[in-house]
Structure formats: structure tokens, C-alpha cells
FIKOLZA-1660 file (N, C-alpha, C; in steps of 0.1 Angstrom, whole numbers, plus 5000, padded with zeros to 4 digits):
% residues 115
   i   px   py   pz ch aa at
   1 4354 1314 2647  A  X  N
   1 4362 1313 2659  A  X CA
   1 4376 1318 2657  A  X  C
   2 4381 1323 2668  A  X  N
   2 4395 1328 2669  A  X CA
   2 4402 1320 2679  A  X  C
   3 4414 1315 2675  A  X  N
   3 4422 1307 2685  A  X CA
   3 4434 1316 2688  A  X  C
   4 4437 1316 2701  A  X  N
   4 4449 1324 2706  A  X CA
   4 4458 1315 2714  A  X  C
   5 4471 1316 2711  A  X  N
   5 4481 1309 2718  A  X CA
   5 4491 1318 2724  A  X  C
   6 4492 1318 2737  A  X  N
   6 4502 1327 2744  A  X CA
   6 4515 1319 2746  A  X  C
   7 4526 1326 2747  A  X  N
   7 4539 1320 2751  A  X CA
   7 4548 1331 2757  A  X  C
   8 4559 1327 2763  A  X  N
   8 4568 1336 2768  A  X CA
   8 4568 1338 2783  A  X  C
   9 4559 1332 2790  A  X  N
   9 4559 1333 2804  A  X CA
   9 4571 1326 2811  A  X  C
  10 4572 1328 2824  A  X  N
  10 4583 1321 2831  A  X CA
  10 4586 1327 2844  A  X  C
  11 4597 1323 2850  A  X  N
  11 4602 1329 2862  A  X CA
  11 4613 1339 2860  A  X  C
  12 4612 1350 2866  A  X  N
  12 4621 1361 2864  A  X CA
  12 4624 1368 2877  A  X  C
  13 4636 1373 2879  A  X  N
  13 4639 1381 2892  A  X CA
  13 4633 1395 2891  A  X  C
  14 4630 1400 2903  A  X  N
  14 4626 1414 2903  A  X CA
  14 4635 1423 2895  A  X  C
  15 4630 1433 2888  A  X  N
  15 4638 1441 2879  A  X CA
  15 4640 1436 2865  A  X  C
  16 4637 1423 2863  A  X  N
  16 4640 1417 2850  A  X CA
  16 4629 1420 2840  A  X  C
  17 4630 1413 2828  A  X  N
  17 4621 1416 2817  A  X CA
  17 4617 1402 2811  A  X  C
  18 4605 1403 2805  A  X  N
  18 4600 1392 2798  A  X CA
  18 4592 1397 2786  A  X  C
  19 4591 1390 2775  A  X  N
  19 4582 1394 2764  A  X CA
  19 4572 1382 2762  A  X  C
  20 4559 1386 2763  A  X  N
  20 4549 1376 2760  A  X CA
  20 4544 1378 2746  A  X  C
  21 4540 1366 2740  A  X  N
  21 4535 1367 2726  A  X CA
  21 4522 1360 2726  A  X  C
  22 4513 1365 2717  A  X  N
  22 4500 1359 2715  A  X CA
  22 4497 1358 2700  A  X  C
  23 4497 1346 2695  A  X  N
  23 4495 1343 2681  A  X CA
  23 4480 1340 2678  A  X  C
  24 4474 1347 2669  A  X  N
  24 4460 1345 2666  A  X CA
  24 4459 1337 2653  A  X  C
  25 4449 1328 2652  A  X  N
  25 4446 1320 2641  A  X CA
  25 4431 1318 2640  A  X  C
  26 4427 1312 2628  A  X  N
  26 4412 1310 2626  A  X CA
  26 4406 1322 2619  A  X  C
  27 4394 1326 2623  A  X  N
  27 4387 1336 2617  A  X CA
  27 4392 1350 2622  A  X  C
  28 4404 1354 2618  A  X  N
  28 4410 1366 2624  A  X CA
  28 4406 1379 2617  A  X  C
  29 4399 1377 2606  A  X  N
  29 4394 1390 2599  A  X CA
  29 4385 1397 2608  A  X  C
  30 4385 1410 2608  A  X  N
  30 4376 1419 2615  A  X CA
  30 4378 1418 2630  A  X  C
  31 4389 1413 2635  A  X  N
  31 4393 1415 2649  A  X CA
  31 4394 1430 2651  A  X  C
  32 4387 1436 2661  A  X  N
  32 4388 1450 2663  A  X CA
  32 4399 1454 2672  A  X  C
  33 4402 1446 2682  A  X  N
  33 4413 1450 2691  A  X CA
  33 4418 1437 2698  A  X  C
  34 4430 1439 2704  A  X  N
  34 4436 1428 2712  A  X CA
  34 4441 1434 2725  A  X  C
  35 4443 1425 2734  A  X  N
  35 4448 1430 2747  A  X CA
  35 4453 1419 2756  A  X  C
  36 4458 1424 2767  A  X  N
  36 4463 1414 2777  A  X CA
  36 4456 1417 2791  A  X  C
  37 4452 1407 2797  A  X  N
  37 4447 1407 2811  A  X CA
  37 4456 1399 2819  A  X  C
  38 4455 1400 2832  A  X  N
  38 4462 1391 2841  A  X CA
  38 4453 1389 2854  A  X  C
  39 4456 1377 2860  A  X  N
  39 4448 1373 2872  A  X CA
  39 4458 1367 2882  A  X  C
  40 4459 1374 2893  A  X  N
  40 4468 1369 2904  A  X CA
  40 4459 1361 2913  A  X  C
  41 4465 1352 2921  A  X  N
  41 4458 1343 2930  A  X CA
  41 4449 1351 2939  A  X  C
  42 4436 1348 2940  A  X  N
  42 4427 1354 2949  A  X CA
  42 4422 1368 2944  A  X  C
  43 4426 1372 2932  A  X  N
  43 4422 1385 2927  A  X CA
  43 4414 1383 2914  A  X  C
  44 4407 1394 2910  A  X  N
  44 4399 1394 2898  A  X CA
  44 4408 1396 2886  A  X  C
  45 4404 1391 2874  A  X  N
  45 4411 1393 2862  A  X CA
  45 4411 1408 2859  A  X  C
  46 4422 1414 2855  A  X  N
  46 4422 1428 2852  A  X CA
  46 4429 1431 2839  A  X  C
  47 4423 1441 2832  A  X  N
  47 4429 1445 2819  A  X CA
  47 4442 1453 2822  A  X  C
  48 4453 1450 2815  A  X  N
  48 4465 1457 2817  A  X CA
  48 4470 1465 2805  A  X  C
  49 4466 1460 2793  A  X  N
  49 4471 1467 2781  A  X CA
  49 4462 1463 2769  A  X  C
  50 4459 1472 2761  A  X  N
  50 4451 1470 2749  A  X CA
  50 4456 1477 2737  A  X  C
  51 4453 1472 2725  A  X  N
  51 4458 1479 2713  A  X CA
  51 4447 1477 2702  A  X  C
  52 4443 1488 2695  A  X  N
  52 4433 1487 2685  A  X CA
  52 4439 1484 2672  A  X  C
  53 4430 1482 2662  A  X  N
  53 4435 1479 2648  A  X CA
  53 4443 1491 2643  A  X  C
  54 4440 1503 2648  A  X  N
  54 4447 1515 2644  A  X CA
  54 4459 1518 2651  A  X  C
  55 4463 1509 2661  A  X  N
  55 4475 1510 2668  A  X CA
  55 4474 1519 2681  A  X  C
  56 4462 1523 2684  A  X  N
  56 4460 1530 2697  A  X CA
  56 4461 1521 2709  A  X  C
  57 4469 1525 2718  A  X  N
  57 4472 1517 2730  A  X CA
  57 4466 1523 2743  A  X  C
  58 4464 1514 2752  A  X  N
  58 4460 1519 2766  A  X CA
  58 4466 1510 2776  A  X  C
  59 4468 1515 2788  A  X  N
  59 4475 1507 2798  A  X CA
  59 4468 1510 2812  A  X  C
  60 4469 1499 2820  A  X  N
  60 4465 1501 2834  A  X CA
  60 4476 1510 2841  A  X  C
  61 4472 1518 2851  A  X  N
  61 4482 1526 2858  A  X CA
  61 4493 1518 2864  A  X  C
  62 4490 1506 2868  A  X  N
  62 4499 1497 2875  A  X CA
  62 4511 1493 2866  A  X  C
  63 4509 1494 2853  A  X  N
  63 4520 1489 2844  A  X CA
  63 4525 1500 2835  A  X  C
  64 4518 1512 2835  A  X  N
  64 4522 1522 2826  A  X CA
  64 4537 1526 2828  A  X  C
  65 4544 1528 2817  A  X  N
  65 4558 1531 2818  A  X CA
  65 4567 1519 2819  A  X  C
  66 4562 1508 2822  A  X  N
  66 4570 1495 2823  A  X CA
  66 4566 1485 2813  A  X  C
  67 4554 1484 2809  A  X  N
  67 4549 1475 2799  A  X CA
  67 4546 1482 2786  A  X  C
  68 4549 1475 2775  A  X  N
  68 4546 1480 2761  A  X CA
  68 4539 1469 2753  A  X  C
  69 4527 1473 2748  A  X  N
  69 4520 1463 2739  A  X CA
  69 4522 1467 2725  A  X  C
  70 4524 1457 2716  A  X  N
  70 4526 1460 2702  A  X CA
  70 4520 1449 2694  A  X  C
  71 4518 1451 2681  A  X  N
  71 4513 1440 2673  A  X CA
  71 4520 1439 2659  A  X  C
  72 4521 1427 2654  A  X  N
  72 4527 1425 2641  A  X CA
  72 4516 1419 2632  A  X  C
  73 4509 1427 2624  A  X  N
  73 4498 1423 2617  A  X CA
  73 4501 1412 2607  A  X  C
  74 4514 1412 2601  A  X  N
  74 4518 1402 2592  A  X CA
  74 4518 1388 2598  A  X  C
  75 4521 1388 2611  A  X  N
  75 4523 1375 2618  A  X CA
  75 4510 1373 2627  A  X  C
  76 4500 1382 2626  A  X  N
  76 4488 1380 2635  A  X CA
  76 4492 1378 2649  A  X  C
  77 4501 1385 2654  A  X  N
  77 4507 1383 2667  A  X CA
  77 4507 1396 2675  A  X  C
  78 4503 1396 2688  A  X  N
  78 4505 1407 2696  A  X CA
  78 4515 1404 2707  A  X  C
  79 4522 1414 2711  A  X  N
  79 4533 1412 2721  A  X CA
  79 4530 1421 2733  A  X  C
  80 4536 1416 2745  A  X  N
  80 4536 1424 2757  A  X CA
  80 4551 1424 2762  A  X  C
  81 4558 1435 2760  A  X  N
  81 4571 1436 2766  A  X CA
  81 4570 1441 2780  A  X  C
  82 4575 1434 2789  A  X  N
  82 4574 1437 2804  A  X CA
  82 4588 1440 2809  A  X  C
  83 4590 1452 2814  A  X  N
  83 4603 1456 2820  A  X CA
  83 4601 1460 2834  A  X  C
  84 4612 1460 2841  A  X  N
  84 4612 1464 2856  A  X CA
  84 4601 1456 2863  A  X  C
  85 4601 1443 2861  A  X  N
  85 4591 1435 2868  A  X CA
  85 4592 1435 2883  A  X  C
  86 4580 1435 2889  A  X  N
  86 4579 1435 2904  A  X CA
  86 4572 1422 2908  A  X  C
  87 4574 1418 2921  A  X  N
  87 4567 1406 2926  A  X CA
  87 4552 1407 2924  A  X  C
  88 4547 1419 2925  A  X  N
  88 4532 1420 2924  A  X CA
  88 4527 1419 2909  A  X  C
  89 4536 1417 2900  A  X  N
  89 4533 1414 2886  A  X CA
  89 4530 1399 2884  A  X  C
  90 4533 1391 2894  A  X  N
  90 4531 1377 2894  A  X CA
  90 4516 1374 2891  A  X  C
  91 4513 1366 2881  A  X  N
  91 4500 1363 2877  A  X CA
  91 4499 1354 2865  A  X  C
  92 4488 1349 2862  A  X  N
  92 4486 1343 2849  A  X CA
  92 4481 1354 2839  A  X  C
  93 4488 1355 2828  A  X  N
  93 4485 1365 2818  A  X CA
  93 4478 1359 2806  A  X  C
  94 4467 1365 2803  A  X  N
  94 4458 1361 2792  A  X CA
  94 4457 1371 2781  A  X  C
  95 4457 1365 2769  A  X  N
  95 4455 1373 2757  A  X CA
  95 4440 1373 2753  A  X  C
  96 4435 1384 2748  A  X  N
  96 4421 1385 2744  A  X CA
  96 4421 1392 2730  A  X  C
  97 4412 1387 2722  A  X  N
  97 4409 1393 2709  A  X CA
  97 4394 1396 2709  A  X  C
  98 4390 1408 2705  A  X  N
  98 4376 1412 2704  A  X CA
  98 4372 1413 2690  A  X  C
  99 4361 1407 2686  A  X  N
  99 4355 1407 2673  A  X CA
  99 4340 1408 2674  A  X  C
 100 4335 1418 2668  A  X  N
 100 4320 1420 2668  A  X CA
 100 4314 1419 2682  A  X  C
 101 4321 1424 2692  A  X  N
 101 4316 1424 2706  A  X CA
 101 4319 1411 2713  A  X  C
 102 4325 1401 2707  A  X  N
 102 4328 1389 2714  A  X CA
 102 4342 1388 2717  A  X  C
 103 4345 1384 2729  A  X  N
 103 4359 1382 2734  A  X CA
 103 4364 1368 2732  A  X  C
 104 4375 1366 2727  A  X  N
 104 4381 1353 2725  A  X CA
 104 4394 1353 2734  A  X  C
 105 4396 1342 2742  A  X  N
 105 4406 1341 2752  A  X CA
 105 4417 1331 2748  A  X  C
 106 4429 1333 2752  A  X  N
 106 4439 1323 2751  A  X CA
 106 4439 1315 2764  A  X  C
 107 4448 1305 2765  A  X  N
 107 4448 1296 2777  A  X CA
 107 4455 1302 2789  A  X  C
 108 4463 1312 2786  A  X  N
 108 4470 1319 2797  A  X CA
 108 4485 1314 2798  A  X  C
 109 4493 1322 2803  A  X  N
 109 4507 1319 2806  A  X CA
 109 4511 1325 2819  A  X  C
 110 4518 1316 2827  A  X  N
 110 4522 1320 2840  A  X CA
 110 4534 1329 2840  A  X  C
 111 4534 1340 2847  A  X  N
 111 4545 1349 2850  A  X CA
 111 4548 1350 2865  A  X  C
 112 4560 1346 2869  A  X  N
 112 4563 1346 2883  A  X CA
 112 4576 1355 2885  A  X  C
 113 4574 1365 2893  A  X  N
 113 4585 1374 2896  A  X CA
 113 4590 1372 2910  A  X  C
 114 4601 1366 2912  A  X  N
 114 4606 1362 2925  A  X CA
 114 4621 1361 2925  A  X  C
 115 4627 1364 2936  A  X  N
 115 4642 1362 2938  A  X CA
 115 4645 1348 2944  A  X  C
% end
């Protein structure tokens, strides 16, 4: 089993920044990739950023150029730096770790972008 704990969410004004963290613990060996999803009220959960063990990243078009995913292997932590935040970025953000085809989810952290 892999346990994931997200942190760093909160309320921010439009144009502001936040950094989310996701700390992994448990059976973290052989995790293939990690990523971030988000789910806004009334919408489906969507993948917004991913990073492989080799450091290859991918982003949804909606966040490309504004969000950056990174990982610190020594700390077993993945980060999501979010800049130029917009009201439409408001959602619950979830961390995911994939291992042997199984996805492990964190509990989610709320991000609200509002003036």
C-alpha cells in the first residue's frame, strides 16, 4: 500500500500562487509515476499534471505555462507550483501515485481562487 498526504491548499486571490505538496509513504518502491488531478463542483476529475520516475512531465492545456510539477525523490514528495491562478482553477486537488497499474490517491486539498 501507498499512502499519500497532500498539503498546501487554501484561498488565494486571482493572479496569486500556491504550492501543493504530496508526501508518499508505505510501499513506495516501484512507483512508476505521480501526478495531480483536480475536481471542480459538478465536473469530472481531470488530470492536470504528471511526472514519471525519469522526470518526464506532462500537463493539461488548461494549466500549461502556469503550473509546474516536480519531485524530490529524497523526500518522496511531489510538488505542484501553481502561478497566475484563475477562479476556474478552484477545485479539490488530488495526488495520485501509480504502481504496477494501480492508482493510489490522497485525500485531496481544497484550492479556492477568489477575490
